[in-house]
ZAZAGU-687476 format. One line per 4 residues: number of its first residue (from 1); for each residue x, y, z of C-alpha. Coordinates in steps of 0.5 Angstrom, whole numbers, m for minus. Layout:
<gulos>
NUM> X,Y,Z | ...;
</gulos>
This chain:
<gulos>
1> 54,73,140 | 54,68,136 | 58,68,130 | 58,60,127;
5> 64,61,123 | 64,55,120 | 57,58,115 | 58,63,111;
9> 51,65,107 | 51,66,99 | 48,72,99 | 45,77,105;
13> 40,82,104 | 39,88,109 | 34,92,108 | 26,90,108;
17> 22,95,104 | 20,94,97 | 28,94,95 | 31,88,100;
21> 23,85,99 | 23,85,91 | 32,84,91 | 30,76,96;
25> 25,75,91 | 29,74,85 | 36,72,91 | 30,66,92;
29> 29,65,85 | 36,64,84 | 37,59,89 | 42,64,93;
33> 38,62,99 | 38,70,101 | 38,72,108 | 34,78,111;
37> 35,83,116 | 29,87,117 | 33,92,121 | 28,95,127;
41> 24,99,121 | 20,93,118 | 18,94,111 | 19,100,111;
45> 18,108,110 | 11,103,106 | 9,102,112 | 9,110,116;
49> 3,110,109 | m4,110,109 | m7,109,102 | m1,106,97;
53> m6,108,90 | 1,109,85 | 3,102,84 | 1,98,79;
57> m3,91,80 | m8,94,85 | m13,98,81 | m16,100,89;
61> m10,102,91 | m8,98,97 | m5,100,105 | 2,101,105;
65> 3,95,111 | m1,90,107 | 2,90,99 | 9,89,104;
69> 6,83,108 | 4,80,101 | 12,82,99 | 14,79,105;
73> 10,72,104 | 13,72,96 | 21,73,98 | 18,67,104;
77> 14,63,98 | 20,62,95 | 25,61,101 | 28,66,103;
81> 29,67,111 | 28,73,115 | 31,75,121 | 27,81,125;
85> 34,84,128 | 39,90,126 | 44,90,122 | 49,95,127;
89> 56,94,122 | 59,92,116 | 66,90,116 | 67,89,107;
93> 77,90,107 | 75,82,107 | 72,75,104 | 66,73,107;
97> 64,79,109 | 62,79,116 | 55,83,118 | 55,84,125;
101> 48,85,128 | 45,86,136 | 46,79,137 | 50,74,133;
105> 55,76,127 | 54,73,120 | 58,71,115 | 57,72,107;
109> 59,72,99 | 55,78,98 | 50,83,100 | 45,87,97;
113> 45,93,102 | 37,97,101 | 36,100,108 | 33,106,105;
117> 32,113,107 | 28,116,112 | 24,123,112 | 26,128,116;
121> 20,130,121 | 19,136,125 | 18,131,131 | 13,134,134;
125> 8,130,138 | 2,132,134 | 6,131,127 | 7,124,128;
129> 0,122,130 | m2,124,123 | 2,121,119 | m1,117,114;
133> m8,122,115 | m6,129,113 | 2,129,114 | 6,126,109;
137> 13,126,107 | 12,124,98 | 7,129,95 | 8,124,89;
141> 6,119,93 | 0,124,96 | m2,128,92 | m8,126,89;
145> m11,125,95 | m11,132,96 | m14,134,89 | m18,141,91;
149> m16,140,97 | m12,146,101 | m5,144,104 | 2,147,106;
153> 9,145,104 | 14,146,110 | 21,147,107 | 25,152,104;
157> 29,147,99 | 29,145,92 | 26,139,94 | 20,144,98;
161> 20,147,90 | 18,140,87 | 12,138,92 | 9,146,92;
165> 10,145,83 | 7,137,84 | 1,138,89 | 0,145,85;
169> m3,139,79 | m8,138,85 | m9,142,91 | m13,148,91;
173> m8,152,95 | m1,150,96 | 2,154,101 | 10,154,103;
177> 12,155,110 | 19,157,110 | 23,159,117 | 28,163,115;
181> 26,171,109 | 29,167,103 | 30,161,99 | 34,156,99;
185> 33,153,93 | 35,154,87 | 34,161,83 | 30,158,77;
189> 25,153,82 | 24,159,86 | 20,162,79 | 18,157,77;
193> 13,156,82 | 13,162,85 | 9,163,78 | 4,158,79;
197> m2,162,82 | m5,157,87 | 1,157,91 | 3,162,96;
201> 9,163,102 | 10,164,110 | 17,166,111 | 20,167,118;
205> 15,161,120 | 16,155,123 | 10,149,125 | 9,148,132;
209> 3,145,133 | m1,141,127 | m8,141,128 | m14,136,128;
213> m16,128,131 | m16,124,126 | m15,128,120 | m10,134,120;
217> m14,140,120 | m9,146,121 | m3,148,123 | m1,151,128;
221> 5,157,126 | 11,162,129 | 13,168,126 | 21,167,128;
225> 22,174,128 | 16,177,132 | 14,170,137 | 6,171,134;
229> 2,164,133 | m3,165,129 | m7,159,125 | m8,157,119;
233> m13,152,116 | m11,147,110 | m12,139,109 | m5,137,109;
237> 2,138,110 | 7,136,106 | 15,135,109 | 21,137,105;
241> 27,138,109 | 30,132,106 | 32,125,108 | 38,122,111;
245> 41,115,108 | 40,109,114 | 48,107,111 | 51,110,119;
249> 54,103,120 | 57,105,113 | 62,109,114 | 69,107,112;
253> 67,101,109 | 64,103,101 | 64,109,98 | 58,115,100;
257> 56,122,98 | 57,128,102 | 49,127,103 | 51,119,106;
261> 47,116,100 | 51,110,97 | 55,111,91 | 53,107,86;
265> 57,104,79 | 53,100,73 | 46,101,76 | 48,98,83;
269> 54,95,83 | 58,100,90 | 65,100,90 | 66,94,93;
273> 66,87,88 | 61,83,91 | 57,90,95 | 51,91,91;
277> 45,96,92 | 38,97,91 | 33,102,92 | 33,109,97;
281> 40,109,100 | 42,110,93 | 36,114,90 | 35,121,93;
285> 31,124,86 | 25,119,86 | 24,116,92 | 19,112,90;
289> 16,104,91 | 16,102,85 | 24,104,82 | 26,101,89;
293> 23,95,87 | 27,95,81 | 32,96,83 | 32,90,89;
297> 31,87,83 | 37,88,79 | 41,89,85 | 40,81,85;
301> 40,79,79 | 48,83,79 | 49,78,85 | 48,72,82;
305> 52,73,77 | 58,76,81 | 56,69,85 | 56,64,79;
309> 63,67,77 | 65,67,84 | 64,59,85 | 66,58,79;
313> 72,61,81 | 74,57,87 | 72,52,83;
</gulos>
C-alpha cells in the first residue's frame, strides 16, 4: 500500500454523486486542488436513473448517467482530480487526517464525506433488470412518469405511506404491498393514505418476481399466510423499505445517528473539526439530487473557510 508522508492534500472528497462533484467544483474554483475518491458506485444513485426531469437547467430532461458525466467534466475542468478507488477506512484521530483506499493511504487537511445512501432492494434478479424501467426507489423523482398509470409501492412504514401519497397525485391506482397484517407507519400517516380514493392495500404479501421484459408489466405476489401466488398488473414498482447510509468506514471516527447517518451541526459540520458532510449520507428526508448538490456547495465553502483559518494559525 502506498503512503506518501511528504504530501498532504488540502481537501479529499469521498464520493462522486451530485454532492461530491458539486463540492469538487466549488473546491477547485477555491484553489483547494481537491482529490475526489469516487468509490465503486461512481456517480451515485443517479447512475441508476434513466430520466431526470426535475434537475434545474434541463427543460427537456436528461439521463441520469449523462447528468453525472457533465458534473464530472465540470469538476475536472476546474482542476479537480479523480481517483477511482474505494475508501475502506478513515482515521480522524489526528491531524492530518488519513483516508485509506484499497491501494493507498492519503493524508489530508480536510475531508468532505459525500458517500450517499443506498436504497434497500428486494434482491430479485428481475427487479435489478428493470431498475429505471419501471422499478424505482424514489416517487418524487419518478412519479410524474406514471401519470394515469397503475403502480405498486412495497413497504409498510412511514416512507411507504409518503411515497404512496405522492404517487396518488399522478397514478390512476396505487397498491401498497406489505408483508405483514398491520402497517408500521405512524397512525396519522396511515389514516391520511387510507382516505385517498385511488390507494388500496394488499397485506400479508411479498413480491416474488417483477414481470416484464423492456418495462414493468406486473408483479408476482405470494401470500405469507397461505402461500398462494397471484399476479398483479402494474406499470411500475416503487421500493420503500428503507435506505442504508454508506458510512461503514466511518464507525468510531465521527458521530453517527442510530440509523447510521452522519450527525451534523451548523449545516455541514460533523463532530470532528475539518471533517464536513454533504448529501444523502446525512439526509434521510429529502434525498434529491438538487438538495445534495446544494449541500455539496455548502460543504466546500465551509471547508475553504476552515482551511483558510488553519493555514493562518500555522503560518
